[in-house]
C-alpha positions as CSV (number, residue, x, y, z in Angstrom):
1,M,-2.1,29.8,-3.8
2,R,-5.2,28.7,-3.1
3,P,-7.7,29.3,-6.4
4,S,-10.0,32.1,-6.0
5,R,-13.5,31.5,-5.6
6,L,-15.6,32.4,-8.2
7,F,-19.0,34.5,-7.6
8,G,-21.0,34.8,-10.5
9,G,-18.3,35.5,-13.1
10,S,-16.2,37.9,-11.1
11,L,-13.1,36.6,-8.7
12,L,-12.7,37.6,-5.4
13,G,-9.3,37.0,-4.6
14,F,-7.8,35.1,-1.6
15,V,-6.0,32.5,-0.1
16,L,-6.5,30.4,3.0
17,S,-4.2,27.6,4.7
18,G,-4.2,24.6,6.6
19,C,-5.2,21.1,6.8
20,L,-8.6,20.5,6.7
21,A,-10.5,20.7,10.3
22,L,-13.6,19.2,10.9
23,P,-14.7,21.6,13.8
24,A,-18.2,20.3,16.7
25,P,-21.6,21.6,15.9
26,S,-21.1,23.3,19.5
27,S,-17.8,25.4,19.2
28,P,-18.1,28.1,16.2
29,P,-14.7,29.5,15.7
30,Q,-14.0,33.1,17.1
31,L,-14.4,36.1,15.4
32,A,-11.4,37.4,13.6
33,G,-10.6,41.1,14.1
34,S,-12.2,42.0,17.4
35,L,-10.6,44.7,19.5
36,P,-7.5,43.7,22.2
37,P,-8.8,42.8,25.5
38,S,-8.8,45.9,28.2
39,S,-5.3,44.3,29.8
40,R,-3.5,44.7,26.5
41,A,-1.4,47.5,26.1
42,A,-2.6,50.3,23.7
43,A,-2.1,54.3,23.4
44,V,-5.5,55.2,22.9
45,T,-6.4,59.0,22.5
46,P,-9.6,60.2,22.8
47,S,-10.9,62.4,19.4
48,P,-10.8,66.1,19.2
49,S,-13.5,68.2,18.3
50,I,-13.1,67.1,14.2
51,A,-15.0,67.9,11.5
52,T,-16.6,65.8,9.1
53,P,-18.1,67.3,5.9
54,G,-21.3,65.9,4.5
55,P,-23.0,62.9,5.3
56,S,-21.5,61.2,8.4
57,T,-24.1,58.6,9.8
58,P,-25.4,55.3,8.1
59,T,-28.0,55.2,5.1
60,S,-31.3,53.4,6.6
61,V,-33.2,51.6,3.7
62,P,-36.1,49.8,4.1
63,T,-36.4,46.2,5.7
64,P,-38.1,43.3,3.0
65,T,-40.4,40.9,5.0
66,I,-38.7,37.2,5.2
67,P,-41.0,34.9,4.2
68,A,-42.1,31.9,6.5
69,D,-40.9,27.9,6.4
70,L,-37.7,28.4,4.5
71,A,-35.8,25.6,3.2
72,T,-33.1,24.7,4.8
73,R,-31.1,22.1,2.2
74,A,-30.7,22.1,-1.2
75,V,-29.0,18.7,-3.0
76,A,-27.6,18.7,-6.6
77,E,-25.6,15.8,-8.7
78,Q,-23.6,15.2,-11.2
79,D,-21.6,13.0,-13.1
80,G,-21.5,10.8,-10.3
81,V,-21.3,12.8,-7.6
82,R,-24.7,14.1,-5.2
83,L,-23.8,17.3,-2.9
84,T,-26.2,18.2,-0.4
85,I,-25.8,21.5,2.0
86,E,-27.8,21.7,5.1
87,L,-27.9,24.8,6.7
88,D,-28.8,24.7,10.5
89,R,-31.1,27.9,10.3
90,N,-33.0,30.2,8.0
91,P,-33.3,33.0,7.8
92,M,-29.6,33.5,9.3
93,P,-29.7,36.2,12.0
94,A,-26.9,39.0,11.2
95,G,-24.1,39.2,13.6
96,Q,-24.5,35.5,15.0
97,P,-22.6,33.1,13.9
98,T,-24.8,30.4,11.4
99,W,-23.5,26.5,10.4
100,I,-23.8,24.5,7.4
101,T,-23.1,21.2,6.8
102,T,-21.9,19.8,3.4
103,T,-22.1,16.2,2.1
104,I,-20.4,14.7,-0.7
105,T,-21.2,11.4,-1.8
106,N,-19.8,9.1,-4.6
107,S,-22.2,7.1,-6.7
108,G,-19.7,6.6,-9.5
109,G,-18.0,3.4,-9.7
110,D,-14.7,5.2,-9.9
111,A,-12.6,7.5,-7.4
112,V,-13.5,11.4,-7.1
113,V,-10.4,13.0,-6.9
114,Y,-10.2,16.6,-5.3
115,V,-7.9,19.0,-3.7
116,P,-9.2,20.7,-0.5
117,C,-7.6,23.4,0.1
118,G,-9.9,24.8,3.9
119,E,-13.0,23.5,2.7
120,I,-14.1,20.9,0.6
121,V,-17.1,22.6,-0.4
122,Y,-17.0,26.3,-0.9
123,V,-19.9,27.9,0.1
124,S,-20.5,31.2,-0.3
125,A,-23.0,34.3,-1.9
126,A,-22.3,37.6,-3.5
127,G,-24.7,40.4,-4.3
128,V,-25.6,40.5,-0.4
129,G,-28.4,43.0,0.1
130,P,-27.4,46.8,-1.7
131,P,-23.8,47.0,-3.5
132,W,-21.4,49.0,-0.9
133,R,-22.0,52.6,-0.7
134,P,-18.8,54.4,-2.4
135,G,-18.8,57.3,-0.5
136,R,-17.2,60.7,-1.0
137,N,-15.1,61.2,-4.2
138,P,-12.0,63.3,-2.3
139,P,-9.1,65.0,-4.3
140,N,-5.5,64.0,-4.8
141,P,-3.8,62.5,-2.1
142,A,-6.9,61.8,0.4
143,A,-8.0,59.8,-2.9
144,I,-4.8,58.1,-3.0
145,W,-5.1,57.2,0.6
146,K,-8.4,55.9,0.8
147,T,-7.8,53.7,-2.1
148,Y,-5.0,52.3,-0.1
149,L,-7.0,52.0,2.9
150,L,-9.9,50.2,1.2
151,D,-8.3,48.0,-1.6
152,H,-6.6,45.6,0.7
153,Q,-9.5,44.6,2.1
154,G,-11.1,43.2,-0.8
155,L,-13.3,46.0,-1.6
156,Q,-12.3,46.3,-5.4
157,T,-16.0,45.3,-6.1
158,K,-19.7,46.7,-5.3
159,D,-20.3,43.7,-4.0
160,R,-21.4,42.4,-0.9
161,Y,-20.0,38.6,0.4
162,V,-20.8,35.8,2.6
163,L,-18.5,33.0,3.6
164,F,-18.5,30.2,5.2
165,F,-15.2,28.8,6.6
166,V,-13.9,25.7,8.7
167,A,-12.8,26.1,12.0
168,G,-9.7,28.1,12.2
169,Q,-9.9,29.6,8.6
170,T,-10.8,33.5,8.2
171,G,-10.2,33.9,4.5
172,A,-6.6,35.6,5.0
173,S,-3.9,33.4,5.7
174,S,-1.9,31.8,2.7
175,G,0.0,28.6,2.2
176,C,-1.8,25.6,1.8
177,G,-2.3,26.2,-1.9
178,D,1.5,25.9,-2.6
179,I,1.7,21.6,-1.5
180,A,-1.1,19.8,-3.8
181,H,-3.3,17.8,-1.2
182,V,-4.8,15.3,-3.2
183,T,-7.8,13.6,-2.0
184,T,-10.1,10.6,-3.1
185,L,-13.1,9.3,-2.2
186,A,-13.9,5.5,-2.6
187,P,-17.0,4.8,-4.7
188,G,-20.0,4.5,-1.9
189,R,-18.3,6.4,0.5
190,T,-19.7,9.9,1.3
191,V,-17.5,13.0,3.5
192,H,-19.0,15.7,5.7
193,E,-18.1,18.6,6.8
194,R,-19.1,21.5,9.1
195,Q,-18.2,25.0,8.1
196,S,-19.8,28.3,9.7
197,W,-20.3,31.7,8.8
198,D,-19.7,34.6,11.2
199,G,-22.7,36.9,10.8
200,F,-20.9,39.6,9.2
201,A,-19.9,40.8,5.5
202,F,-16.9,39.8,4.4
203,R,-14.2,40.0,5.5
204,Q,-14.4,41.7,9.1
205,F,-17.2,44.2,8.2
206,A,-20.6,45.5,9.6
207,P,-23.2,43.0,9.8
208,P,-25.2,42.6,6.3
209,P,-28.6,44.0,6.1
210,T,-32.3,42.1,5.5
211,A,-31.6,40.2,2.4
212,V,-32.4,37.1,0.4
213,I,-29.3,35.7,-1.1
214,D,-28.5,32.9,-3.7
215,L,-26.2,30.5,-1.2
216,V,-24.3,28.4,-3.6
217,G,-22.3,25.4,-2.7
218,R,-19.5,24.6,-5.2
219,F,-17.2,21.5,-5.4
220,E,-14.6,20.8,-7.7
221,F,-13.6,17.1,-8.6
222,D,-12.1,15.1,-11.4
223,R,-12.8,11.4,-11.8
224,G,-9.9,8.2,-11.8
225,D,-6.6,8.0,-10.9
226,P,-5.5,10.1,-8.1
227,L,-1.7,9.9,-9.3
228,A,-2.2,11.0,-12.9
229,E,-2.4,15.2,-13.9
230,H,-5.6,16.8,-13.5
231,P,-5.4,20.2,-15.1
232,P,-7.5,22.7,-13.1
233,E,-9.1,23.7,-15.9
234,D,-10.6,20.1,-16.8
235,R,-12.2,19.6,-13.4
236,H,-15.8,18.8,-13.3
237,R,-18.3,21.7,-10.9
238,L,-21.0,20.4,-9.3
239,E,-23.2,23.4,-7.8
240,V,-26.0,23.8,-5.2
241,H,-28.5,26.9,-4.6
242,L,-30.0,27.5,-1.9
243,E,-32.5,30.3,-1.9
244,T,-31.4,31.8,2.1
245,W,-32.5,34.9,3.5
246,I,-30.5,37.3,6.6
247,A,-32.3,38.8,9.1
248,G,-30.5,41.9,10.1
249,L,-30.1,43.8,12.7
250,P,-32.4,47.3,13.6
251,D,-29.5,49.3,13.4
252,A,-28.0,50.9,10.1
253,F,-24.4,51.0,9.9
254,L,-21.9,52.7,7.8
255,D,-20.1,50.9,4.7
256,P,-16.4,50.5,4.9
257,A,-15.9,53.6,2.6
258,E,-18.4,55.7,4.4
259,A,-16.1,54.6,7.6
260,A,-12.7,55.8,5.8
261,D,-13.7,59.4,4.4
262,I,-14.2,59.9,8.3
263,A,-11.6,58.9,9.3
264,L,-9.6,60.7,6.5
265,T,-10.7,63.7,8.3
266,D,-8.8,63.2,11.3
267,P,-5.2,64.9,11.1
268,R,-3.5,62.4,13.0
269,L,-4.1,59.9,10.7
270,T,-3.3,62.3,7.7
271,A,0.1,63.0,8.9
272,L,0.9,59.5,9.5
273,L,0.0,58.6,5.9
274,A,1.9,61.9,4.4
275,S,4.9,60.4,6.4
276,R,5.0,56.6,5.3
277,D,5.6,54.2,2.4
278,L,2.0,53.4,1.2
279,R,2.4,49.2,0.8
280,N,6.0,48.2,0.9
281,G,5.2,46.6,4.6
282,N,2.7,49.1,5.7
283,E,-0.9,47.9,4.8
284,G,-3.8,50.0,5.0
285,V,-6.4,48.2,7.9
286,A,-10.0,48.8,7.5
287,R,-12.3,46.3,9.8
288,F,-15.3,46.3,12.2
289,D,-14.5,45.6,15.7
290,P,-18.3,43.5,16.7
291,K,-17.3,43.7,20.2
292,T,-18.0,47.8,20.2
293,A,-19.6,49.0,16.8
294,L,-16.4,50.4,15.8
295,Y,-14.5,50.7,12.2
296,Q,-10.7,50.2,12.7
297,I,-9.3,52.7,10.1
298,G,-5.9,53.2,9.5
299,M,-2.3,51.7,9.4
300,L,-0.5,48.3,9.9
301,E,3.2,49.3,9.9
302,S,5.5,46.5,10.3
303,G,8.0,47.0,6.9
304,S,10.5,48.7,9.1
305,L,9.9,47.4,12.9
306,P,10.7,44.5,14.7
307,V,6.8,44.1,16.0
308,S,4.4,45.4,13.7
309,R,2.0,48.6,15.2
310,A,-1.2,49.6,14.0
311,H,-2.4,53.0,14.2
312,L,-6.3,53.4,13.9
313,V,-9.2,55.8,13.9
314,L,-11.6,54.4,15.4
315,V,-15.0,55.4,13.9
316,D,-18.5,55.1,15.5
317,A,-20.3,52.6,13.0
318,R,-23.8,53.4,14.0
319,T,-23.4,57.8,14.2
320,G,-20.2,58.1,12.1
321,E,-18.2,60.0,15.2
322,I,-14.5,59.9,15.6
323,V,-14.3,58.3,19.5
324,G,-10.9,57.7,19.4
325,F,-7.2,57.3,17.7
326,V,-5.3,53.6,18.9
327,E,-1.7,53.3,18.5
328,R,-0.5,49.8,19.7
329,D,1.8,46.6,19.1
330,W,-0.2,43.9,16.9
331,D,-0.6,40.6,17.6
332,Y,-1.4,38.6,15.0
333,D,-2.0,35.4,16.7
334,V,-4.8,37.7,18.3
335,D,-5.5,40.0,15.7
336,G,-5.1,38.1,12.4
337,Y,-4.1,39.0,9.2
338,P,-5.6,42.7,7.7
């Protein structure tokens, strides 16, 4: 398993896989998690009139003013290693990919030893804008179902996160941490890497609002013989900070917990949840589709089926209206991992 990223003393656990891929600046990765093309077979049931008690529309917040002439580059140096991060633009528009270049230079007298897993430098920000709104506090079994729907998506904390990835990574897959892929950087050598943020709150949620963030680049390394044992707790940690702004969209969006509250008023979903084992191969799904601005809330049923099957309530992230109920096969190559 890949080590979790550290955000201000708290851990956001997730794993990535695959060897390092350096994307071309002109070819940002596709956003994961959108609805399938209309040509794919899916049973879409229009929503009946369903009451949604309590607030069901997004909460607007005052928009802060973004200062002019923001820096796009920051540098830090420690233990003979220089770390540079350089954004293509600052502010970063919400809902659009933004690229960053990370650079590691070994200015010391011996080799730098590191273990890349996805990215060489982890670039991220925590506490993006206001905390996630928790929505309602329903009685059981709705409370159990709500926890089931949200916990699998990394929503155990109140923080919104922004994460950068190399092409082909989304923060959902696993495997590379099972193999120690040790890499060295010789004295005087430099390595560059291109990463992008997809423009949305991690992981596959609505775009964050206008906010200032502390964008952190983090590089963990050792020095010396790459064949010697280097315990993770003994590694050097070099961090660089860049004050960055996100330019939010004019629309306000529901938070995931609010969308889950609305989805749980749909009897088609609650009947499904009441009749299935929660977890044990049946995973909760809560994701935002950037193409339609709809939340997809429901279950990915895979434990006892030859082909995984999704059962999803579609909630308009702007209005809070339930607009449909989808049941379809899940294609991991297209839909990614929930």
